[in-house]
N, C-alpha and C positions, 0 to 999 in steps of 0.2 A: 769692718766686721760685716759679714754677709747677713742681710736681713732675712729673717725667717719667713718663708712663704705662707700666705694665709690659706686657710682651708683645713680639712680633716685629713690626718695621716691614714695610710693604708690599714694599719692595725686597728686604729680607732673606728675607721669606717666599717670594717668587717664586724666589729663588736656592735656598732650602732644598727647595722642591717639586721643582725641576729635578734637583738633585743626588741626592735620595732616590729619585726615580722611575727614573732611568737605571740599568739593570742590565746583565747580560751579553748579553742578546738582541740589542742593536743591533750588537754585534761580529760576529754571524753572519748578519745579515739579508740581506746582499747576494746570496749564492748562493740562498737559499731564495726570495727575492722574484723573482729572475731566472728561477728554475725555474717560477714560476707566471705571470709576466706581463712584458710589455714596459713601457717607461717611461710611455706614455700611460695605459693602464689602471691602472698602479700609482699614478699621481697621483690618479686618480679614487677609487681605494680609500682613499688617505690622507684625502681629503676626507670620504668616508663614515664611516670609522673615527673621524676627529677629531670629527665631529658626535655620533656615538654615545657616545664616551668623555666628551665635554663634558657631555652630558645626564646620564650616570651620576654624574659628580663633582658637578654642580649638585644632583642628587637627594640625594647623600650629605651635602652641605653643608646643604641645607634640613632634612633629617631630624635631623642632629646639632644644629641650632639649635632646631628645634621640639620634638624629643623627646630632650632631653639625658639623661633617666633611662634610656634604652635605650643603655647604654654598654658592652655586652658584645660589641663587635665587630659586623660587619655581619650576623651571623646573628641578632642580636636583632631586626632588622627583619622577618626571615622568621618569627620566632616570634610577633611582634606581629600578623602578618597571618594565619598559618596554624597557630598553636599550637605545642606542643612538638615534634611531628614535623617541622613546617616549619623550626623552628630547628635541629633535628638535621640535616636534609637540607642546609641551607646550611652549617652548621658543619663537618659531615663533608666536604662538598665543598671547603671552604676548607682543611681539614687535608690532604686528598688533593692539592690544588693545590700547597700549600707544599712537600711532600716530593717530588712528581713534578717540580717545578721544579728541585729539587736534583739529580735525575738528569740533567737537561739541563746543569746546572752541571758535573757530574762529567765528562760527555762532552767539553764544551768545555775544561775544565781540563786533562784528560789530553791532548787534542789540542794544546793550547798548549804543554804541557810537552814534547810530541813534537817541537816546533821545536828544542829543545835536546838532548833525549835520544831518538834515533830509535826506541828500544824501544817508546815510547808513541805513535808516529806514527799518526795517524788517530783515536786516542782511543777505540777500541772493540775492542781485542784482549784476550787473557788478562792480560797485564801491566797494561793500563789498568784492568781490572775489579778486580784486586788493589790497585792504587794508589788507585783511587777508594774502595774499601771501607775502606782505611786512613784516608783523609780523613773518611769518614762517621763512623767510630767515634772518631776523634780529636776531631772537632768535637762529637760527642755527649758525650764525656767532659768536654770543656771546659765546655759548657753545664750539664751535670749537676753540675759543681763550682762553679756560680754565676758563671761568667765572663760578663760582659756587655760589649756593644760600647762601648768608651770613646770619648770625643770625639776623642782623638788618632788612634785607629784609623779612625774615620769620616773624619777629615780626610785621612789618607793614601789611603784607598780612593777618596774623591772626586777627589783630585788625579790618581790613577793611571787613572781612567776618563775624566775630562774632558780632560786634556791630550792623550792619544793621539787622542781624538775630534776635538779642535780641529786638531791637526796633520794628521790624515787629511782633514778637510774642506778645509783650506787647500791641501794638495797636490792634491786632486782638482779644486779650482777652477782652479788653475794649469795642470793637465794636461788640463782639459776640452776636448773637441773636439766642436763642434756637429754636424759631419757624422756622427760615430759615434752621437751621441745621437738624431738624427732619421732615421737610415738605415732603421730599421724601427720607427717610433714606436708603432704599434699592434699589432706582433707578428705580422703576416701571414706573414712569411718564416721567422723564427726558430722559430715554433711548429711549423712543418712538421718541423723537425729535432728539437726537444725533445719533441714529443708524437706520435711515430710517424706523422709526415706528416699529422696531423690539425690543421687550422687552428682555433684556439679563438677564439670571438667575444669582444668586449670584456667582456660580462657574465661569461663563464666565467673570464676572466683576473682580473677584479675579485674574483670569488668566491674564487679561489685565493689571493688576497693576504690575506684577512681574518684567518685564523688566524695567519699569519706576523706581521702587524702587531699583533694583539691580544696576542701574547706579550710584546712590549716594553712593554705597558701593565699587565701583571700587577703588582699592588702599588700601582696608582694610587689605590686607596681610602685609602692613607695620606695623600694630599694633603688630604683633608677633615679629618683629625685635625690636621695641621699648620696648616690654615687657621683652626682654632678657637683657635690660640694668638696670633692677630693682636692688635695693640694696640687696634684698633677693629674691632668686628664688621662694620661697613660695608666695611672693607678686605678682609675674608676672601674674599668671592665674587670681587671684582675681581682679587685676587692669584692665586686659583685659575685664573681664566680666562687671565690673563697667563702663569702658569706653564705651563699646557697649550699655549698658543700657542708659547711658547719651546721646549717639548719637541717639538712637531710640527715646528717649523722645523729643529731639530737632527736629528730622525729623518728628515725628508724629504731634507734635504741629504745626510746620511750614506748614505741608501739609494738616492737617485735619481742623484746626481752620478756614481757609478761607471758608469752606463749611457753616459756620455760619455767614458769612459776605456777600457773594455773592451766587447766585444760581449756581447749578452745570453747567447749560448751559452757564451762564456768565463766569464762570471760564474756561470752556472748550474752549471758543472763545477768551480768552485773548491772546494777542501777547506775544512773548518772549522779555525780561525776565518777566515771569508771576508774580513773586513776586512784581515787580515794578508796574504792572498794578493793582494788588490788593490794594497796598498802595495808588495809584492814585485814586482809587475808594473811599477809606476811607477818606483820608486827603488832596487829591489834588496833584498838581505837585511836591511839595517839597518832598513828600514821594517817588515818582518814581525817583526823582533826587538822593536822598540818596541811594536807592538801586542800581541805575545804577553806581554811582561813586564807591561805595564799590565793586560792582561786577567787574568793569573794572580792578581795582587794584588786586583783588583776582584772576581773570583769568590770568592776566599777570604773577603773581607769580607762579600760578599752571602750566601755560604753560611752563615757564622756567624749572620747575622741571621735567615736562613730556617731555621736549625735551632732558634732560639729561638721563632720565630713559631708553628709548629704546636704547640709545647709550651704556649705561652700560650693558644692556641685551645682545647686540650683541658682546660686548667684552668678556663676560663670555661664550657665545656660541662658539665663535671662539677658546677660550682656551680649551673648551671641545671637539673641533673637529667636531662640528655639523654645523659650517659655515666656509667658506674659511678664511684664515688668514687675508686677506685684510680687512674684516669687523672689526677685532679687532686691526688693525695696528694703533698705536698712533703717533700723530705729536709731535712736540717739546713742545707743551702745554699739553701733555698727553690726547688729545682728539682724538677719532676715526673719522678722516675726511671723509673717504669713507662711513662709516655707516651713519654719519650725513647728507651727501649729498644725499644718496639714500633715507633716510627717508624724507628729505625735498622735494625731487622730488615727492614721493608718496603723501605727504600731498598736494602739489600744484595741482597734478592731481585730487585728490578727492575734492578739492575746487570747481571744475567744476560741481559737483553734485548739487550745489546751483541752477543750471539752469534747472535741469531735475526732481526735486522733489519740491513740495510745502512745504515739511517738512524736510528741510536739517538737522536741529538740531536733530530731532527725528531719522532720518536715521543714522546719525553719532553715536549718543550715543547708539542706539540699536545694531549696528554692533560692537562697542567697547565692549559692555556688552556681546554680543554673543561670541566674541573672548576670553574674560577673563573667561567665563563659562567653556570653554574647559580646561583651566589651572586649575581652581578650582576643576573640576571633577576629574582630575588626582591626585590632592592632596588628595581628599577624598578616592580614590581607594588605594593610597599608605598607608594612615593611616589605612585602613582596613587590608591591607596585612601585614604591620609591626606589628600591634597589634595582629593579628591572629597568626603570627609566634612566638610571645612572650607571648601568652596566656593572653593578657591584655584585658579582655572582655568588661570592661567599655569604654576603648578607642576605641575598635572595634565598639561598638554601636555608638559612636560619629562619627566615620568614615562612618558608614552606613548612618546615618542621613545626613551628609555633602554631600556624593556622591549622595544619592537619591534625595536630594533637587536640586542639580545642574543639574542632569539628567532630572528631571521633568521640571525645568525651561527651559532647552534646547528644550525638546520635546513638552511641552504644550504651552509655552509662546513665544519661540523664534526660532522655527525650520526653519522658512523662513530666518531669519537673520543668523543663523548658516550655512545654505546652501550657502548663499551669501559669508560669510567669507571663506568657504571651497574653493571657486574660487581662493582666494589669496594664498592658499597653493600650487597651481600648480607651479607657478614660484619659490616658496620656495624650492620645491623638487629638482629643478635644482641646487640650491646653496648647498643643503645637499649632493647631488651626487658629486658635484665639491669638497666639503670639504673632502669627503671620498677618492676621487681619489688623491687629493693633499697629503694626508697622507698615501697613499698606503694601504687603508683599503677597504676590499671587502664589497659591499652592499649585505646583505644576501637575500636569496630568499623570506623569510618572509617579510623583509622590502620592497622588490619590490612589493609583493602582496598588502601590506597595502597602499603603495603609489599609486598603480594602482587603488585600490578601492576608495580612497579619491579623486583622480583625476577624476574618473568617476562620483563621486557625484558632483564635481565642474562643470563638463561638463553638467550634468543634471540641475544644478542651472542656468547655462548660457541659456540653452534651455527654462527653465521655465520663465526666465526673458524676453527672446525674444518673447515668445508666450503670455506673459501677465499673466501667471498662478500665478506668484508672482511679486510684484512690489517694487520699491524703495520708 
């Protein structure tokens, strides 16, 4: 009798990629997307983002297969290409992205709780800051005590995010009105209202969608890790492509169908979580309640995972000598206490942004996305470098597409957010320098030049913030 091969089957792998990639972002995408674009440009943006993300994941799959020894997270590719400092820049960006995403979780969570407890309504008042801080430190303590995400918890979280999404899509399909959807398909009328009577062209609307859409793909790099667990290596790339297509279908349906239920202006003015407000408009309070309950459980599960993720990142960086050993020092429960405490403090400080911006959720997720774009760009560059060295021209083209997309997203859609993120690299360079000194490694002149240039960009960002040239 033929022995069954170990690993995950193609169908199971597709399902696992979909469930692990869907986070809290899709529950709030409707109002953010409508604020940026009409349905026509939004569909074009989904096509553009889909191609860019597919190129990124194919790059990650290829590098994982060709360079299995580089197993220290995606920052190991940056280190292979640009040395220790390159690895630090990618790893630090990944760490920033992880906990900045938790700030977005916090805003959305408190807003969802506000559906049931009016004190937290809106998700960014003083009670919400206190409540979010409690969750930050509760989850930090759980992870510090060695709590890991059990399979039962993952099953519950998956159920709570997929079932409400399915119900939402079905109800939107039933309630869809073609006349509402096509009434202002390219946004010529509504943009006069939403953008101070300035009509945005199609390119400007597509550009405004990119950071919104990239937010729902943060964490997609995990798909390449899952793909490598396939029964047959030949199935891995196919499963990843099918998984991404499935994700795109879900994301497109969930974000575009509401344009046929409510006007763009109504969607843009919806409070978070926007998906709950759409269902409230269609079926009443019970729809908003369903979405809010599912979202609360989904966020708590995701937040637990994304509390562990930055800790894992800093452990790997400490092992690679780009952070001081303290960041990777484990307690008796095998958790990095110092790293968790530092991350908890940073999250608590950033919760105060709830008081200085009217759009705390947008601020947090755009910074999170800007930070991860830096990491993704470096992956694309290494895919190009490795493929060029080995004369793999098809893979080289994929790397070009991946790197070009990430660079365009940074320059055209998120340059202000990238500049703000650069500020957070300034204290990071202190830790990089301390790690080098701790290991008796000389910081090279080129590294000093790069750190100086990045620090000057950070100082420029601070100046632009103070003078109001860019805003939170």
